C-alpha positions in Angstrom: 54.8 9.3 11.1 55.0 5.3 11.6 52.2 4.0 10.0 49.1 4.4 7.7 46.2 2.5 7.4 47.7 -0.4 5.0 50.7 -1.0 7.5 54.3 0.5 8.4 56.1 3.2 6.5 59.6 1.6 5.1 62.3 2.0 7.8 59.8 2.4 10.6 60.5 -0.9 12.2 64.4 -0.6 12.1 63.9 2.9 13.3 62.0 1.7 16.3 64.3 -1.1 16.8 67.4 1.1 16.9 65.8 3.4 19.5 64.8 0.1 21.9 68.7 -0.8 21.3 70.1 2.3 22.3 67.8 2.5 25.4 66.8 5.7 24.6 63.4 7.0 26.0 60.9 8.0 23.7 57.1 7.8 23.4 54.8 7.7 20.2 52.0 10.1 19.9 49.1 9.3 18.2 45.9 11.0 17.2 43.8 7.7 17.6 41.1 7.6 19.9 39.7 4.5 18.8 42.5 2.1 20.2 43.4 1.6 23.7 47.4 1.7 24.2 47.4 -2.1 24.5 45.1 -2.6 21.1 47.6 0.0 19.5 50.7 -2.0 20.5 49.0 -5.1 19.1 48.6 -3.4 15.7 51.8 -1.9 15.5 53.6 -5.2 16.3 51.6 -6.7 13.6 53.2 -3.9 11.3 56.6 -5.4 12.5 57.0 -2.2 15.0 58.7 -3.4 18.4 56.5 -1.1 20.6 55.3 -1.5 24.1 52.2 0.0 25.7 53.8 2.2 28.1 55.7 4.0 25.3 52.2 4.9 23.4 50.1 8.3 24.2 46.9 8.3 22.3 44.5 11.0 22.2 41.9 9.0 23.6 44.1 8.8 26.9 43.8 12.6 27.1 40.3 12.5 27.4 40.6 11.8 31.5 42.6 15.1 32.2 39.9 17.1 29.8 37.1 15.5 31.5 38.3 16.5 35.0 39.6 19.8 33.9 36.2 20.9 32.1 33.6 19.3 34.7 32.6 16.6 32.4 32.9 13.7 34.7 29.8 12.1 35.4 28.0 13.7 32.4 25.6 11.7 29.9 28.0 11.0 27.0 27.0 9.5 23.5 30.2 8.0 21.7 30.8 7.9 18.2 33.5 4.9 17.9 33.9 1.5 18.9 34.7 -0.4 22.1 37.9 1.1 22.9 36.5 4.7 22.2 33.4 3.6 24.7 36.5 2.4 27.1 38.5 5.6 26.9 35.1 7.8 27.4 34.3 5.5 30.7 37.9 6.0 32.0 37.5 9.6 31.8 34.4 9.1 34.1 31.5 10.0 31.5 28.3 8.0 31.8 28.1 6.5 28.3 24.4 6.3 26.9 23.2 5.6 23.4 23.2 8.1 20.7 19.3 8.2 20.5 18.9 9.1 24.4 19.5 12.9 26.0 23.0 13.5 26.7 25.4 16.3 27.6 28.5 15.3 25.5 29.0 14.2 22.2 32.4 12.5 22.0 33.5 11.9 18.2 36.3 9.7 18.7 36.3 7.5 15.1 34.4 7.5 12.0 33.9 3.6 12.2 33.1 0.7 14.8 29.3 1.5 14.7 26.3 1.9 12.2 27.4 5.0 10.9 24.1 6.6 9.2 21.7 5.3 11.8 23.9 6.1 15.1 24.9 9.9 13.6 21.2 10.4 12.6 20.2 9.5 16.2 22.9 11.6 17.5 21.8 14.7 15.5 18.1 14.2 16.6 19.3 14.3 20.3 21.0 17.6 19.7 18.3 19.2 18.0 16.2 18.2 21.3 18.7 19.8 23.4 18.8 23.3 21.4 15.0 23.1 21.3 15.2 23.3 25.1 17.6 25.8 25.1 20.5 23.2 26.6 23.8 23.0 25.3 25.7 20.0 24.2 29.5 19.8 24.1 31.1 18.2 21.4 34.7 16.7 22.2 36.9 15.7 19.4 40.1 14.0 20.0 41.2 13.6 16.6 40.7 16.5 14.2 41.7 14.9 11.0 39.2 15.6 8.3 40.6 12.8 6.1 43.3 9.9 6.2 45.3 8.3 3.5 44.2 5.0 2.3 45.5 2.3 0.0 42.6 3.2 -2.4 43.0 7.2 -1.8 41.6 9.0 1.2 39.0 8.1 3.9 36.5 10.1 5.8 38.2 10.8 9.2 36.5 11.8 12.6 37.2 15.7 12.1 34.5 15.3 9.1 31.7 13.8 11.3 32.1 16.3 13.5 31.8 19.1 11.2 28.6 17.2 9.9 27.5 17.6 13.5 28.2 21.1 14.1 26.8 22.5 10.6 23.4 20.5 11.3 23.6 22.1 14.9 24.3 25.7 13.5 20.8 25.7 12.1 18.6 22.6 12.7 15.5 23.8 10.4 17.7 24.0 7.2 19.2 21.3 5.0 22.5 20.8 6.6 23.9 24.4 5.7 27.3 25.2 6.6 26.4 28.0 9.1 28.8 29.7 12.1 29.9 26.4 13.5 31.8 25.6 10.7 33.6 28.7 10.7 34.6 28.5 14.3 36.0 25.0 13.5 38.2 26.3 10.5 39.4 29.5 12.7 40.5 27.9 15.6 41.7 24.7 14.0 40.6 22.7 16.6 43.0 24.4 19.1 41.5 22.6 22.4 39.1 26.0 23.2 35.9 25.0 25.0 32.8 26.5 24.1 33.5 27.6 20.5 30.0 29.2 20.3 27.1 28.7 17.7 23.8 28.5 19.3 24.0 25.5 21.5 27.0 23.5 20.5 30.3 23.7 22.2 33.9 22.5 19.9 36.6 21.2 21.8 39.5 19.4 20.7 41.6 17.0 22.9 45.0 16.7 21.3 46.1 20.0 21.5 46.4 19.4 25.4 49.4 17.7 24.6 51.2 21.0 24.0 50.9 21.9 28.0 51.9 18.6 28.8 55.9 19.7 29.3 56.1 18.4 32.7 56.1 14.7 31.5 58.8 12.9 32.3 61.6 12.7 30.0 
């Protein structure tokens, strides 16, 4: 871990600088799906970390192979996240639509960067419409973290937003009852399994795909 929400951890800059001076190949892996590599690089450099964009592998970047492998290219996608999150989904081949429209995929990429209450409310209503007509919605979660550390304590992360969507979809006639979808998420720990089943929403997390990427160049 190199950074948190308040900046770089002690010694992180010196560590990266030492790697660079030694000429050792390395990659920085992050579960961030809210920043393109170039945006992440600017942030890291602002924290004093001398990183290049080609050294950064984000969970957002894994959306492209995930979409290709699971037949999601060209599907209508609502995105919870800021501009870079939308860009990741577009680069993956998703057709981004507003959350209030009907969609096939809900990509929960971040907990910020959009009007939270209005957007989540619109997405849930769209999911309920899909369930009512017997359709299935794929929930894609690049970053399964439930909370993140902040200078004032902890903040809610995208995994908690996904739990909200899954809990509501498990029993849309009730008042946010934590139904089967929550159990499925807990038992699998977001292990990248498509179609974790409740009546109509498939839960899938992207970061675990990194475990199968052993053929990446050293």
